[in-house]
C-alpha positions as a printed Julia matrix, in Angstrom:
75×3 Matrix{Float64}:
   0.01  -0.02   -0.01
   2.88   2.36    0.76
   4.26   1.96   -2.77
   0.92   2.84   -4.31
   0.75   6.11   -2.39
   4.27   6.98   -3.51
   3.24   6.24   -7.1
   0.12   8.31   -6.82
   2.13  11.16   -5.33
   4.71  10.89   -8.07
   2.04  11.23  -10.71
   0.43  14.18   -8.92
   3.81  15.86   -8.47
   4.65  15.42  -12.15
   1.26  16.89  -13.13
   1.73  19.76  -10.63
   5.22  20.59  -12.04
   3.86  20.47  -15.59
   1.08  22.87  -14.78
   3.49  25.17  -12.92
   5.7   25.24  -15.97
   2.71  26.08  -18.12
   1.79  28.96  -15.81
   5.38  30.22  -15.67
   5.51  30.32  -19.46
   2.26  32.21  -19.71
   3.42  34.69  -17.1
   6.75  35.23  -18.85
   4.9   35.92  -22.16
   2.56  38.34  -20.45
   5.51  40.05  -18.69
   7.26  40.51  -22.03
   4.17  41.78  -23.73
   3.56  44.29  -20.89
   7.2   45.43  -21.08
   6.6   46.17  -24.74
   3.42  48.17  -23.83
   1.23  45.51  -25.34
   2.72  46.14  -28.78
   1.42  49.69  -28.84
   3.18  53.03  -29.19
   1.8   55.98  -27.21
   0.42  57.51  -30.39
  -1.62  54.34  -31.17
  -3.4   53.97  -27.86
  -7.16  54.41  -27.97
 -10.13  53.72  -25.75
 -10.49  50.23  -27.25
  -6.97  49.42  -26.03
  -7.93  50.69  -22.53
 -10.93  48.3   -22.65
  -8.77  45.42  -23.68
  -6.41  46.07  -20.77
  -9.36  46.35  -18.36
 -10.49  42.93  -19.56
  -7.08  41.43  -19.08
  -6.85  42.99  -15.61
 -10.22  41.63  -14.62
  -9.23  38.11  -15.71
  -5.93  38.32  -13.84
  -7.72  39.76  -10.78
  -9.92  36.64  -10.67
  -6.8   34.52  -10.61
  -4.96  36.58   -7.95
  -8.06  36.85   -5.83
  -8.37  33.06   -5.89
  -4.7   32.43   -5.32
  -4.4   34.92   -2.44
  -7.92  34.39   -1.05
  -8.95  38.01   -1.67
 -12.03  39.67   -3.13
 -14.89  37.18   -3.47
 -12.53  34.41   -2.31
 -11.74  36.1     1.01
 -12.51  33.95    4.03
């Protein structure tokens, strides 16, 4: 029985590490895009771009609220 638990944990750990790598890659891409001002020059920015960033921020806020138990996820 002990070996089975170790195997189950190994599979879970491998899946966890895989998902973490996936998240890390997404965060790195977002960080690079943000550093490049979301591929916009100051002259190009319009209200639609503001709306797009508001949408991105709301999606990220849902994630951070869940991860840090804030907002609607607060205890």
